[in-house]
BATORGU-489226 format. One record per residue: chain; residue in one letter; residue number from 1; x, y negated, z of N, C-alpha, C in turn. Coordinates in steps of 0.05 Angstrom, whole numbers. Example, Ala and Ser with C-alpha at 12.3 -4.5 7.8 and 13.67 -1.06 7.14 Angstrom:
2
[A; A; 1; [264; 114; 156]; [246; 90; 156]; [264; 66; 156]]
[A; S; 2; [257; 45; 142]; [273; 21; 143]; [258; -1; 157]]
# end
This chain:
88
[A; M; 1; [1519; -2088; 1989]; [1511; -2071; 2016]; [1514; -2095; 2047]]
[A; V; 2; [1500; -2104; 2052]; [1499; -2110; 2080]; [1486; -2096; 2102]]
[A; E; 3; [1499; -2096; 2119]; [1504; -2078; 2155]; [1498; -2100; 2170]]
[A; V; 4; [1469; -2095; 2188]; [1456; -2111; 2212]; [1469; -2094; 2230]]
[A; I; 5; [1476; -2098; 2250]; [1479; -2078; 2280]; [1457; -2098; 2298]]
[A; V; 6; [1449; -2090; 2310]; [1422; -2096; 2329]; [1424; -2082; 2357]]
[A; D; 7; [1418; -2108; 2373]; [1415; -2084; 2406]; [1387; -2089; 2407]]
[A; A; 8; [1383; -2054; 2416]; [1364; -2038; 2414]; [1346; -2046; 2445]]
[A; G; 9; [1361; -2059; 2462]; [1346; -2062; 2487]; [1350; -2045; 2501]]
[A; T; 10; [1364; -2014; 2494]; [1361; -1998; 2515]; [1396; -1985; 2528]]
[A; G; 11; [1413; -2005; 2511]; [1437; -2005; 2523]; [1456; -2003; 2498]]
[A; S; 12; [1441; -1987; 2467]; [1455; -1985; 2448]; [1449; -1990; 2431]]
[A; A; 13; [1455; -1989; 2399]; [1455; -2013; 2389]; [1447; -1990; 2356]]
[A; R; 14; [1442; -2012; 2341]; [1425; -1994; 2314]; [1432; -2002; 2296]]
[A; T; 15; [1439; -1989; 2278]; [1455; -2005; 2240]; [1432; -2003; 2231]]
[A; F; 16; [1433; -2017; 2205]; [1404; -2022; 2181]; [1423; -2029; 2161]]
[A; E; 17; [1421; -2010; 2144]; [1442; -2021; 2120]; [1422; -2037; 2092]]
[A; V; 18; [1424; -2044; 2080]; [1414; -2068; 2070]; [1429; -2066; 2033]]
[A; S; 19; [1420; -2045; 2016]; [1437; -2042; 1997]; [1422; -2058; 1967]]
[A; A; 20; [1440; -2071; 1953]; [1431; -2064; 1921]; [1415; -2041; 1910]]
[A; T; 21; [1406; -2029; 1900]; [1397; -1997; 1888]; [1399; -2003; 1864]]
[A; R; 22; [1391; -2018; 1852]; [1393; -2024; 1822]; [1411; -2047; 1812]]
[A; A; 23; [1417; -2039; 1790]; [1436; -2057; 1762]; [1426; -2087; 1772]]
[A; G; 24; [1437; -2110; 1776]; [1417; -2130; 1772]; [1407; -2142; 1793]]
[A; R; 25; [1408; -2123; 1814]; [1398; -2132; 1847]; [1422; -2148; 1861]]
[A; R; 26; [1410; -2165; 1879]; [1431; -2170; 1898]; [1412; -2166; 1916]]
[A; V; 27; [1428; -2180; 1946]; [1423; -2182; 1978]; [1430; -2207; 1987]]
[A; E; 28; [1403; -2218; 2004]; [1406; -2248; 2010]; [1396; -2248; 2035]]
[A; V; 29; [1422; -2261; 2054]; [1416; -2269; 2089]; [1413; -2288; 2088]]
[A; T; 30; [1384; -2293; 2097]; [1382; -2321; 2109]; [1377; -2323; 2136]]
[A; T; 31; [1382; -2343; 2141]; [1378; -2352; 2184]; [1355; -2376; 2185]]
[A; A; 32; [1320; -2370; 2206]; [1313; -2391; 2198]; [1292; -2387; 2229]]
[A; R; 33; [1286; -2406; 2240]; [1277; -2402; 2262]; [1279; -2382; 2287]]
[A; G; 34; [1301; -2372; 2286]; [1305; -2347; 2309]; [1308; -2323; 2299]]
[A; I; 35; [1303; -2326; 2267]; [1298; -2299; 2253]; [1324; -2304; 2240]]
[A; V; 36; [1339; -2272; 2233]; [1356; -2263; 2210]; [1335; -2250; 2195]]
[A; E; 37; [1341; -2254; 2166]; [1326; -2238; 2146]; [1338; -2227; 2130]]
[A; V; 38; [1340; -2200; 2116]; [1361; -2192; 2106]; [1343; -2176; 2080]]
[A; A; 39; [1348; -2192; 2050]; [1325; -2182; 2035]; [1341; -2165; 2001]]
[A; E; 40; [1333; -2146; 1996]; [1343; -2142; 1968]; [1316; -2152; 1946]]
[A; L; 41; [1333; -2173; 1930]; [1315; -2176; 1911]; [1318; -2172; 1875]]
[A; T; 42; [1309; -2181; 1858]; [1316; -2173; 1841]; [1327; -2198; 1818]]
[A; R; 43; [1323; -2193; 1794]; [1343; -2214; 1781]; [1319; -2235; 1781]]
[A; S; 44; [1297; -2243; 1781]; [1288; -2264; 1783]; [1272; -2266; 1810]]
[A; G; 45; [1283; -2254; 1831]; [1285; -2271; 1856]; [1259; -2259; 1865]]
[A; N; 46; [1244; -2241; 1864]; [1221; -2216; 1871]; [1235; -2199; 1898]]
[A; P; 47; [1224; -2191; 1922]; [1230; -2184; 1937]; [1218; -2156; 1940]]
[A; V; 48; [1247; -2138; 1940]; [1236; -2111; 1938]; [1232; -2100; 1958]]
[A; R; 49; [1258; -2108; 1985]; [1252; -2090; 2010]; [1263; -2111; 2022]]
[A; V; 50; [1254; -2123; 2049]; [1259; -2142; 2068]; [1258; -2131; 2103]]
[A; G; 51; [1288; -2132; 2106]; [1292; -2123; 2136]; [1283; -2154; 2156]]
[A; R; 52; [1275; -2154; 2168]; [1271; -2174; 2189]; [1283; -2173; 2217]]
[A; F; 53; [1298; -2192; 2236]; [1305; -2188; 2260]; [1311; -2211; 2267]]
[A; M; 54; [1304; -2209; 2296]; [1301; -2232; 2320]; [1334; -2239; 2318]]
[A; A; 55; [1343; -2261; 2321]; [1368; -2266; 2322]; [1386; -2260; 2338]]
[A; T; 56; [1371; -2263; 2369]; [1379; -2262; 2395]; [1386; -2232; 2397]]
[A; R; 57; [1377; -2213; 2380]; [1380; -2184; 2379]; [1408; -2176; 2363]]
[A; V; 58; [1410; -2190; 2340]; [1441; -2195; 2324]; [1462; -2190; 2340]]
[A; I; 59; [1479; -2158; 2337]; [1502; -2161; 2342]; [1519; -2172; 2330]]
[A; A; 60; [1518; -2170; 2297]; [1536; -2177; 2279]; [1519; -2163; 2246]]
[A; I; 61; [1532; -2185; 2235]; [1531; -2181; 2201]; [1551; -2174; 2193]]
[A; V; 62; [1554; -2149; 2176]; [1576; -2140; 2162]; [1564; -2140; 2122]]
[A; E; 63; [1578; -2162; 2115]; [1566; -2157; 2087]; [1601; -2143; 2065]]
[A; H; 64; [1593; -2120; 2060]; [1617; -2114; 2039]; [1616; -2121; 2014]]
[A; P; 65; [1633; -2124; 2003]; [1637; -2136; 1969]; [1628; -2117; 1945]]
[A; A; 66; [1612; -2116; 1927]; [1610; -2103; 1914]; [1627; -2081; 1899]]
[A; S; 67; [1621; -2055; 1901]; [1642; -2040; 1884]; [1639; -2046; 1857]]
[A; D; 68; [1668; -2044; 1847]; [1671; -2039; 1816]; [1659; -2019; 1804]]
[A; N; 69; [1642; -2016; 1795]; [1640; -1982; 1785]; [1648; -1984; 1760]]
[A; T; 70; [1669; -1987; 1750]; [1689; -1985; 1725]; [1724; -1971; 1747]]
[A; A; 71; [1719; -1972; 1761]; [1752; -1958; 1773]; [1750; -1944; 1796]]
[A; G; 72; [1755; -1924; 1782]; [1762; -1894; 1798]; [1740; -1878; 1788]]
[A; Q; 73; [1726; -1884; 1761]; [1704; -1872; 1751]; [1711; -1863; 1721]]
[A; E; 74; [1706; -1840; 1706]; [1711; -1846; 1680]; [1680; -1857; 1671]]
[A; R; 75; [1693; -1872; 1646]; [1669; -1878; 1630]; [1653; -1864; 1615]]
[A; R; 76; [1630; -1870; 1619]; [1613; -1845; 1612]; [1606; -1847; 1581]]
[A; R; 77; [1606; -1815; 1577]; [1605; -1814; 1545]; [1573; -1808; 1534]]
[A; S; 78; [1566; -1820; 1512]; [1545; -1813; 1497]; [1537; -1773; 1501]]
[A; R; 79; [1520; -1761; 1491]; [1522; -1742; 1492]; [1527; -1736; 1455]]
[A; R; 80; [1523; -1741; 1432]; [1534; -1743; 1409]; [1565; -1741; 1416]]
[A; V; 81; [1580; -1759; 1431]; [1612; -1766; 1430]; [1616; -1740; 1448]]
[A; E; 82; [1597; -1718; 1460]; [1616; -1700; 1473]; [1606; -1678; 1451]]
[A; Q; 83; [1586; -1674; 1441]; [1581; -1655; 1415]; [1598; -1656; 1394]]
[A; E; 84; [1608; -1679; 1382]; [1630; -1676; 1358]; [1655; -1672; 1373]]
[A; E; 85; [1658; -1683; 1395]; [1692; -1677; 1413]; [1685; -1633; 1410]]
[A; T; 86; [1663; -1619; 1417]; [1664; -1598; 1426]; [1663; -1584; 1392]]
[A; L; 87; [1661; -1594; 1371]; [1663; -1581; 1343]; [1691; -1590; 1335]]
[A; L; 88; [1710; -1608; 1343]; [1734; -1606; 1327]; [1754; -1584; 1337]]
# end
């Protein structure tokens, strides 16, 4: 997940979040010609969502590491395994 904090021009800041919404997707941040672009990309590199911000208005870009889905969560069991356990 990437958070972009932008000066709204009214004395306040707005926060925008772009995250990989499905497995296999990634988020890339690029800067070119005074524009900061944050994009969610598929495995093949096709953009799904794109946010473009003026670099002069960007206060901060915070990149959060991907969370490990196996830590702290029980492993998902198939329905058949659950049914077999109820018979025992």
